[in-house]
PLY file of the C-alpha trace (Angstrom):
ply
format ascii 1.0
element vertex 59
property float x
property float y
property float z
element edge 58
property int vertex1
property int vertex2
end_header
0.01 -0.04 -0.02
1.45 3.33 -1.08
1.61 6.27 1.31
0.20 9.65 0.40
3.43 12.15 0.38
1.73 15.14 1.68
0.48 13.10 5.05
3.87 12.45 6.24
4.57 13.86 9.72
0.99 14.52 10.29
0.75 12.12 13.30
3.75 13.87 15.04
2.03 17.18 14.57
-1.00 16.01 16.07
0.59 14.22 19.11
2.78 17.42 19.78
-0.45 19.56 19.77
-2.45 17.36 21.95
0.48 16.98 24.35
0.79 20.79 24.54
-2.80 21.25 25.31
-2.63 18.42 28.08
0.40 20.20 29.64
-1.43 23.68 29.28
-4.29 22.44 31.41
-2.01 20.88 34.00
-0.25 24.29 34.24
-3.41 26.25 34.70
-4.35 27.07 38.48
-6.89 24.81 40.01
-7.63 24.86 43.71
-5.84 27.50 46.14
-4.18 29.03 43.20
-1.77 25.98 42.76
-1.36 24.26 39.36
-2.60 20.75 38.93
0.86 19.52 38.49
1.78 20.40 42.08
-1.22 18.47 43.29
-0.21 15.37 41.28
3.48 15.63 42.56
2.18 15.81 46.17
0.09 12.85 45.49
3.00 10.70 44.32
5.31 11.95 47.07
2.50 10.84 49.63
2.16 7.65 47.90
5.81 6.92 47.73
6.38 7.85 51.42
3.57 5.51 52.21
5.24 2.55 50.30
8.58 3.23 51.84
7.00 3.07 55.22
5.11 -0.01 54.57
8.25 -2.05 53.24
10.49 -0.89 56.12
8.05 -2.60 58.70
9.05 -5.90 60.14
7.40 -9.03 58.89
0 1
1 2
2 3
3 4
4 5
5 6
6 7
7 8
8 9
9 10
10 11
11 12
12 13
13 14
14 15
15 16
16 17
17 18
18 19
19 20
20 21
21 22
22 23
23 24
24 25
25 26
26 27
27 28
28 29
29 30
30 31
31 32
32 33
33 34
34 35
35 36
36 37
37 38
38 39
39 40
40 41
41 42
42 43
43 44
44 45
45 46
46 47
47 48
48 49
49 50
50 51
51 52
52 53
53 54
54 55
55 56
56 57
57 58
């Protein structure tokens, strides 16, 4: 099957556009004026701290 030459690279452009929109949404302020990225970072840090404390417990 032959590819149409003028459509090359279109998927890359669409992916970059969608990624930039998603990153822009995460950069917007949500609650208390903090961006969503900070909420996700705090959630990951809390989960990692809980995981570390659970594996440090004796059997």
